[in-house]
C-alpha positions in Angstrom: 83.4 34.4 65.1 85.1 34.6 68.5 88.9 34.9 68.7 90.3 32.0 69.2 86.5 30.5 70.4 87.4 32.0 74.4 84.6 34.2 74.4 81.9 30.9 74.4 84.4 29.3 77.8 82.0 28.3 80.2 82.9 27.0 84.1 82.8 23.1 82.8 85.0 23.7 80.1 87.3 25.8 81.9 87.2 22.9 84.5 88.1 19.7 82.0 91.2 22.3 80.5 92.9 22.4 83.9 92.3 18.6 84.2 93.7 18.2 81.6 96.6 20.5 82.0 97.2 18.7 85.3 97.2 15.1 83.7 99.6 16.0 81.3 102.0 18.3 83.2 101.3 17.2 86.6 100.9 19.0 89.9 104.2 20.0 90.0 105.4 21.2 86.6 102.5 23.5 86.3 103.3 26.2 88.6 106.6 26.5 87.0 104.5 27.4 83.6 102.0 29.3 84.3 104.8 31.8 86.1 106.4 31.3 82.8 103.4 32.4 81.3 102.7 35.4 83.9 106.2 36.9 82.9 106.0 36.5 79.0 102.2 38.1 79.3 103.7 40.7 81.4 106.4 41.6 79.0 104.1 41.7 76.5 102.0 44.2 78.2 105.5 46.5 79.3 106.3 46.6 75.7 103.2 47.4 74.4 102.5 49.9 76.3 106.6 51.4 76.1 105.6 51.3 72.2 102.3 53.0 72.6 104.3 55.9 75.3 106.7 56.8 72.1 104.7 56.7 69.6 102.6 59.7 71.8 105.9 61.5 72.4 106.6 61.7 68.8 102.8 62.7 68.0 103.1 65.7 71.1 106.9 66.8 69.4 106.3 70.1 67.2 107.5 69.4 63.9 110.6 70.7 62.4 110.1 71.8 58.4 
């Protein structure tokens, strides 16, 4: 099973989704929504990268016994 069926989207499905979003939110509100989504995704990726760097640094530290 594909994750949320994202792997099976074709050009026509994406086009229909974009049209539906335009109808629901309008042309003026949609760019603001996409900007907010982009910021959220960017913050999430930064948090994941920071966490993985912290874990790698902890693994590199010598253990004091």
